[in-house]
VEXDREN-2710 file (C-alpha; in Angstrom, 1 decimal):
% VEXDREN-2710
k/r/px/py/pz
1/MET/106.2/201.4/74.3
2/ASP/103.9/204.0/75.7
3/VAL/106.3/206.9/75.8
4/LEU/103.7/209.6/76.0
5/GLY/102.0/207.8/78.9
6/PHE/105.3/208.0/80.8
7/ALA/105.4/211.7/80.0
8/ASN/102.0/212.1/81.6
9/TYR/103.3/210.7/84.9
10/ALA/106.2/213.2/84.7
11/LEU/103.8/216.1/84.0
12/ASN/101.6/215.2/86.9
13/ALA/104.6/214.9/89.2
14/ASN/105.8/218.2/88.0
15/ALA/102.5/219.9/88.6
16/GLN/102.5/218.6/92.2
17/THR/106.0/219.7/92.8
18/GLN/105.3/223.1/91.3
19/SER/102.3/223.4/93.8
20/ASP/104.5/222.4/96.7
21/LEU/107.2/224.9/95.5
22/SER/104.6/227.7/95.4
23/THR/103.5/226.8/98.9
24/GLN/107.1/226.9/100.2
25/VAL/107.7/230.3/98.5
26/GLN/104.6/231.7/100.2
27/ARG/105.7/230.3/103.6
28/LEU/109.3/231.6/103.2
29/SER/108.0/235.0/102.1
30/SER/105.6/235.4/105.1
31/GLY/107.6/233.4/107.7
32/LEU/104.4/231.5/108.6
33/ARG/103.7/227.9/108.3
34/ILE/99.9/228.6/108.3
35/ASN/98.9/231.3/105.9
36/THR/95.4/230.1/105.1
37/ALA/92.9/227.8/106.9
38/ALA/93.7/225.1/104.3
39/ASP/97.3/224.9/105.5
40/ASP/96.2/223.5/108.9
41/PRO/92.6/224.0/109.9
42/SER/92.8/222.9/113.5
43/GLY/96.2/224.5/114.0
44/LEU/94.8/227.8/112.7
45/ALA/92.0/227.7/115.2
46/ILE/94.3/227.0/118.2
47/ALA/96.8/229.6/117.1
48/THR/94.1/232.3/116.7
49/SER/92.8/231.5/120.2
50/LEU/96.4/231.8/121.6
51/ALA/96.9/235.1/119.7
52/THR/93.7/236.5/121.3
53/LYS/95.1/235.6/124.7
54/VAL/98.4/237.4/123.9
55/MET/96.7/240.6/122.7
56/GLY/94.4/240.6/125.8
57/LEU/97.3/240.2/128.2
58/ASP/99.4/242.8/126.5
59/GLN/96.5/245.3/126.7
60/GLY/95.9/244.3/130.3
61/VAL/99.5/245.1/131.1
62/GLN/99.0/248.5/129.7
63/GLU/95.9/249.1/131.8
64/VAL/97.7/247.9/134.9
65/GLN/100.5/250.2/134.2
66/ASP/98.0/253.1/133.8
67/ALA/96.6/252.2/137.2
68/ASN/100.1/252.1/138.6
69/ASN/100.7/255.6/137.3
70/ALA/97.5/256.9/138.8
71/LEU/98.4/255.4/142.2
72/THR/101.9/257.0/141.9
73/ILE/100.3/260.4/141.3
74/ALA/98.0/259.9/144.3
75/ASP/100.9/258.9/146.5
76/GLY/102.9/261.9/145.4
77/ALA/100.1/264.2/146.3
78/MET/99.7/262.5/149.7
79/ALA/103.4/262.9/150.3
80/THR/103.0/266.7/149.9
81/ILE/100.0/266.6/152.3
82/SER/102.1/264.7/154.8
83/ASP/104.7/267.5/154.6
84/ILE/102.0/270.0/155.2
85/LEU/100.8/268.1/158.3
86/GLN/104.3/268.0/159.7
87/ARG/104.5/271.8/159.2
88/MET/101.2/272.2/160.9
89/ARG/102.3/270.2/163.9
90/SER/105.5/272.3/164.2
91/LEU/103.3/275.4/164.3
92/VAL/101.0/274.0/167.0
93/VAL/104.0/273.0/169.1
94/GLN/105.3/276.6/168.6
95/ALA/102.0/278.1/169.6
96/ASN/101.8/276.0/172.8
97/SER/104.5/278.2/174.4
98/ASP/104.1/281.1/176.7
99/LEU/107.0/282.9/174.9
100/GLU/104.8/283.5/171.8
101/SER/103.2/287.0/171.7
102/THR/99.6/287.6/170.7
103/GLN/100.7/288.6/167.3
104/ASP/102.9/285.5/167.0
105/GLN/99.8/283.4/167.8
106/ALA/97.8/285.3/165.2
107/ASP/100.4/284.7/162.5
108/ILE/100.6/281.0/163.4
109/GLN/96.8/280.8/163.1
110/VAL/96.9/282.5/159.6
111/GLU/99.4/279.9/158.4
112/LEU/97.5/277.0/159.8
113/THR/94.4/278.1/158.1
114/GLN/96.2/278.5/154.8
115/LEU/97.8/275.1/155.1
116/THR/94.3/273.6/155.7
117/LEU/93.1/275.2/152.5
118/GLU/96.1/273.9/150.6
119/ILE/95.3/270.3/151.8
120/ASN/91.8/270.6/150.4
121/LYS/93.1/272.2/147.2
122/ILE/95.5/269.3/146.6
123/SER/92.6/266.9/147.3
124/GLU/90.4/268.6/144.7
125/ASN/93.0/269.0/142.0
126/THR/94.8/265.7/142.0
127/THR/93.5/263.9/138.9
128/TYR/94.5/261.3/136.4
129/ASN/93.0/261.5/132.9
130/GLY/90.3/263.8/134.2
131/ARG/89.4/261.4/137.1
132/ASN/89.8/262.8/140.6
133/LEU/91.9/260.6/142.8
134/LEU/91.6/262.0/146.4
135/ASP/88.0/263.1/146.8
136/GLY/86.7/259.6/147.6
137/SER/85.1/258.9/144.2
138/ALA/87.7/256.2/143.7
139/SER/86.9/254.4/147.0
140/SER/84.3/252.1/148.4
141/ASP/85.1/253.0/152.0
142/PHE/82.2/254.2/154.0
143/PRO/82.9/257.7/155.6
144/LEU/83.5/257.4/159.3
145/PRO/81.0/259.1/161.6
146/ASN/81.9/261.3/164.5
147/GLN/84.9/259.9/166.3
148/LEU/86.0/260.4/169.9
149/LEU/89.7/260.2/170.6
150/PHE/91.2/260.1/174.1
151/SER/94.4/262.1/173.8
152/SER/95.0/261.3/177.5
153/ASN/93.1/259.0/179.9
154/PRO/95.3/258.2/182.8
155/THR/94.8/255.2/185.2
156/LEU/93.4/256.0/188.6
157/ALA/94.4/254.6/191.9
158/SER/91.5/252.1/191.6
159/GLY/93.0/250.7/188.4
160/GLN/90.3/252.2/186.2
161/THR/90.8/254.9/183.6
162/LEU/89.6/258.4/184.5
163/TYR/87.1/258.6/181.6
164/ASP/84.7/255.7/181.3
165/PRO/85.1/255.0/177.6
166/THR/81.9/252.9/177.5
167/GLN/79.8/256.0/178.4
168/THR/81.8/258.8/176.8
169/ASN/80.8/259.6/173.3
170/VAL/79.8/262.3/170.8
171/THR/76.1/263.0/170.8
172/ASN/75.7/265.7/168.2
173/SER/72.0/265.0/167.9
174/THR/71.5/267.7/165.3
175/ASP/74.8/269.3/164.4
176/THR/77.5/266.7/163.5
177/SER/80.0/269.2/162.3
178/GLU/81.3/270.5/165.6
179/GLU/84.7/269.5/166.8
180/ILE/85.1/269.7/170.5
181/GLU/87.6/269.1/173.2
182/GLN/87.1/268.5/176.9
183/THR/89.6/268.4/179.7
184/PHE/88.7/266.8/183.0
185/THR/91.1/267.7/185.8
186/VAL/91.2/266.5/189.5
187/ASN/92.5/269.7/191.3
188/SER/92.6/269.0/195.0
189/TYR/91.2/267.0/198.0
190/ASP/89.7/268.4/201.2
191/PRO/90.0/265.8/204.0
192/THR/87.6/267.8/206.1
193/THR/84.7/267.3/203.8
194/ASP/86.2/264.2/202.0
195/MET/85.5/266.1/198.8
196/LEU/87.6/266.4/195.6
197/SER/87.6/269.6/193.5
198/VAL/87.5/268.9/189.7
199/THR/87.3/271.2/186.7
200/VAL/85.5/270.3/183.4
201/ASP/86.6/272.5/180.5
202/LEU/84.7/272.1/177.2
203/GLU/85.9/274.2/174.2
204/SER/85.4/274.3/170.5
205/ALA/86.5/276.5/167.6
206/SER/83.5/275.4/165.5
207/PRO/81.1/278.2/164.5
208/GLY/78.0/278.2/166.7
209/PHE/79.5/276.5/169.7
210/GLY/80.0/279.6/171.8
211/PRO/82.5/280.5/174.5
212/ALA/84.5/277.9/176.5
213/GLN/82.5/276.2/179.2
214/VAL/84.7/276.0/182.3
215/THR/82.9/274.6/185.3
216/ASN/84.2/273.7/188.8
217/PHE/82.5/270.8/190.6
218/LEU/82.9/268.7/193.7
219/VAL/83.1/264.9/193.9
220/GLN/82.6/262.8/197.0
221/ALA/85.7/260.7/197.4
222/GLY/85.1/257.1/196.3
223/THR/82.3/258.1/193.9
224/ASN/81.8/259.3/190.3
225/VAL/79.1/261.8/190.9
226/LEU/79.5/265.5/190.2
227/ILE/78.2/267.9/192.9
228/ASP/77.3/271.4/191.8
229/PRO/78.0/273.7/194.8
230/ALA/74.7/275.5/194.0
231/PHE/72.4/272.6/193.0
232/GLY/73.9/269.5/194.7
233/PRO/74.6/266.1/193.2
234/ILE/74.1/265.6/189.5
235/PRO/73.8/262.0/188.5
236/GLY/75.8/260.9/185.4
237/PRO/76.4/260.3/182.6
238/TYR/76.7/264.0/181.9
239/THR/75.6/265.7/178.7
240/GLN/77.1/269.0/177.5
241/THR/75.7/271.4/174.9
242/ASP/76.7/274.3/172.7
243/GLU/75.3/277.8/173.0
244/ASN/72.3/276.8/171.0
245/GLY/71.4/274.0/173.4
246/GLN/72.4/271.3/171.0
247/GLU/74.0/268.2/172.7
248/VAL/77.6/267.8/171.7
249/LEU/79.2/265.4/174.3
250/GLN/78.2/262.8/176.8
251/PHE/80.8/261.8/179.3
252/ALA/81.2/259.7/182.4
253/PHE/84.2/259.1/184.8
254/ASN/85.1/256.4/187.2
255/ASN/85.3/256.6/191.0
256/LEU/87.9/259.2/192.3
257/SER/90.0/259.1/195.4
258/ALA/92.4/261.4/197.2
259/ALA/95.3/259.6/195.5
260/ASP/94.0/260.8/192.1
261/VAL/94.7/264.5/192.7
262/GLY/96.6/265.9/189.7
263/GLN/95.2/263.5/187.2
264/SER/93.9/265.1/184.0
265/ALA/92.3/263.6/180.9
266/THR/91.5/265.1/177.6
267/VAL/89.0/263.8/175.0
268/VAL/88.8/265.2/171.4
269/SER/86.1/264.7/168.8
270/LEU/86.4/264.6/165.1
271/ALA/83.7/265.7/162.6
272/PRO/82.3/263.0/160.4
273/GLN/84.1/262.2/157.2
274/THR/82.7/262.9/153.8
275/LYS/83.4/261.6/150.3
276/ALA/82.4/262.2/146.7
277/PRO/80.0/259.6/145.2
278/GLY/81.8/256.7/143.6
279/SER/83.5/253.4/144.3
280/ASN/86.6/251.4/143.5
281/LEU/88.2/251.8/140.2
282/TYR/88.5/248.4/138.3
283/VAL/91.3/247.6/135.9
284/ASN/91.0/244.6/133.5
285/ASP/94.3/242.7/133.6
286/GLY/93.4/240.7/130.4
287/SER/94.0/237.3/132.0
288/ALA/90.4/236.1/131.5
289/GLU/86.9/237.3/130.7
290/GLY/85.9/239.9/133.4
291/SER/89.1/239.5/135.3
292/THR/89.7/242.8/137.1
293/ILE/91.8/244.3/139.8
294/ALA/90.3/246.8/142.2
295/VAL/92.0/250.1/143.0
296/ASP/90.8/251.9/146.1
297/ILE/92.0/255.4/147.1
298/PRO/90.2/256.8/150.1
299/ALA/89.2/260.4/150.4
300/VAL/92.0/262.6/151.6
301/THR/90.7/265.9/152.8
302/ALA/91.5/268.1/155.7
303/ASN/88.2/267.2/157.3
304/ASN/88.7/263.4/156.8
305/LEU/92.2/263.8/158.3
306/GLY/90.8/265.4/161.4
307/VAL/92.5/268.8/160.7
308/GLY/89.6/270.6/159.1
309/ASN/89.4/273.2/161.9
310/ILE/92.7/273.6/163.6
311/VAL/92.7/276.6/166.0
312/VAL/95.3/277.5/168.6
313/GLY/94.7/279.5/171.7
314/SER/94.1/278.0/175.1
315/ASP/96.1/275.1/176.5
316/THR/93.1/272.8/175.8
317/MET/92.8/274.0/172.2
318/ASN/96.5/273.6/171.6
319/THR/96.6/270.1/173.0
320/ALA/93.5/269.1/171.0
321/ALA/95.1/270.7/167.8
322/GLU/98.3/268.7/168.3
323/TYR/96.4/265.5/168.9
324/ARG/94.2/266.0/165.8
325/ILE/97.3/266.6/163.7
326/ASP/99.0/263.5/165.1
327/TYR/95.8/261.5/164.2
328/GLY/95.9/263.0/160.7
329/ILE/99.5/262.0/160.2
330/GLN/98.9/258.5/161.3
331/TYR/95.7/258.2/159.3
332/LEU/97.3/259.5/156.1
333/GLY/100.2/257.1/156.7
334/ASN/97.8/254.2/156.8
335/ILE/96.2/255.4/153.5
336/ARG/99.6/255.7/151.9
337/ALA/100.5/252.2/153.0
338/ARG/97.3/250.9/151.4
339/VAL/98.0/252.7/148.2
340/GLY/101.6/251.4/148.2
341/ALA/100.4/247.9/148.7
342/GLN/98.1/248.2/145.8
343/ASN/101.0/249.5/143.7
344/VAL/103.1/246.5/144.6
345/SER/100.1/244.2/143.8
346/LEU/99.6/245.8/140.4
347/GLN/103.3/245.5/139.6
348/GLU/103.2/241.8/140.4
349/ALA/100.0/241.4/138.2
350/ALA/101.9/243.1/135.3
351/VAL/104.8/240.8/135.7
352/ASN/102.5/237.8/135.8
353/ALA/100.6/239.0/132.7
354/ASN/103.9/239.6/130.8
355/THR/105.1/236.1/131.7
356/ALA/101.8/234.6/130.5
357/SER/101.9/236.6/127.4
358/VAL/105.4/235.4/126.5
359/ASN/104.4/231.8/127.0
360/TYR/101.2/232.1/125.1
361/GLN/103.1/233.8/122.3
362/ALA/105.7/231.0/122.3
363/SER/102.9/228.4/122.0
364/GLU/101.3/230.3/119.1
365/SER/104.6/230.6/117.4
366/ALA/105.2/226.9/117.7
367/ILE/102.0/226.2/115.8
368/ARG/101.8/229.1/113.3
369/ASP/105.4/230.1/112.5
370/LEU/107.6/228.5/109.9
371/ASN/110.6/226.3/110.5
372/VAL/112.8/228.2/108.1
373/ALA/115.6/225.6/107.9
374/GLN/113.1/222.8/107.2
375/ALA/111.2/225.0/104.7
376/THR/114.5/226.0/102.9
377/THR/115.4/222.4/102.6
378/ALA/112.0/221.5/101.1
379/PHE/112.2/224.5/98.8
380/THR/115.6/223.4/97.5
381/LYS/114.4/219.9/97.1
382/ASP/111.4/221.0/95.1
383/GLN/113.5/223.2/92.9
384/ILE/115.8/220.2/92.0
385/GLN/112.8/218.0/91.4
386/VAL/111.2/220.6/89.1
387/GLN/114.4/220.7/87.1
388/ILE/114.7/216.9/86.9
389/GLN/111.0/216.5/85.9
390/GLN/111.3/219.2/83.2
391/ARG/114.3/217.4/81.7
392/ILE/112.5/214.1/81.8
393/ILE/109.5/215.6/80.1
394/ALA/111.8/217.2/77.5
395/GLY/113.6/213.9/77.0
396/VAL/110.4/212.0/76.6
397/GLU/109.2/214.4/74.0
398/THR/112.5/213.9/72.0
399/MET/112.2/210.2/72.3
400/ALA/108.6/210.3/71.2
401/GLN/109.6/212.2/68.0
402/SER/112.4/209.8/67.3
403/PHE/110.2/206.8/67.8
404/ALA/107.6/208.3/65.5
405/THR/110.2/208.9/62.8
406/LEU/111.5/205.3/63.0
407/VAL/107.9/203.9/62.7
408/SER/107.2/206.2/59.7
409/ASP/110.4/205.0/57.9
410/ALA/109.5/201.4/58.6
411/ILE/106.1/201.7/57.1
412/VAL/107.5/203.3/53.9
413/VAL/110.0/200.5/53.4
END
């Protein structure tokens, strides 16, 4: 009987069990099913790829949150600017009253000027991590050129508007910084001459424009041609200039009739917008290679809001100031709506990235992590097997010694 040969089988089995037991100990200690590439080569490769996705998504969520914080700071600054615009509007309404004294008007102007400076100060100093948010460097928008706004343009008896919008525009051939306002008023009708008396009032607080240009003209009823009492008919469209002879406004009006007496229209110009060099800010959301989300915050300055040069004084100036501020409030509201929409979009992107991260992490865990219950069972089984195998080996050794003794005794006899 080959007793020692039987012991070799037990020894081999014990060595294998000891190896399995060592593996189970390592897995239970780390909590991982895959500790080395040898444990599951393909599983390790897949789990590593999934772990990369998880880390990228988690970092992307952080970047998206940073972008959200930047937008929140920008919106908070714009909320303050909105409050300033509301205060400016109240001041202009107050100024447009005959009960205000000259000193009252001067005090109102001082506050308006200071509020304008404060808007620009907020625009210049609103930053996130050293990056300016409201100077236009975080936007791809093109600055708007001179704009012409019709604060009032009533409908005439003919069914047409007083101003002809197709031929009324800002010229500013050389100086694009002037903000101007013009009022066109139909004063009276003379049935004897069949003539209408009109007044064209052009004013501006911009430096270099000069004094107000208030001119009285006649218009033949049924026509749209201005007649200068001294020089006769002047064919339109009509161009007006500042005191330096620079063209600032071209305008035209539609045919007037006696029924249009009392009608008045006002047109207001805005200086062209400006912005600091730069474009959209891009945030990597971590979902894929090069996957980014654009953040766009337009330039919010007093000039871009149309309130860069608010001056009260005459009725025309006061009306223009109020209309410019109304435009600024509406324009700022549109910008805040855009920023708010981006905030919502970023929040949804963060939620989506978090959901994807959790699911990727669950997939990785299913491959890499250890089934503790199963591993504990295997560990216990291996322990029992080791004990049994060691007893078998010990028993075989005892049997081998007894068998050797019997053989020796038999030979002696």
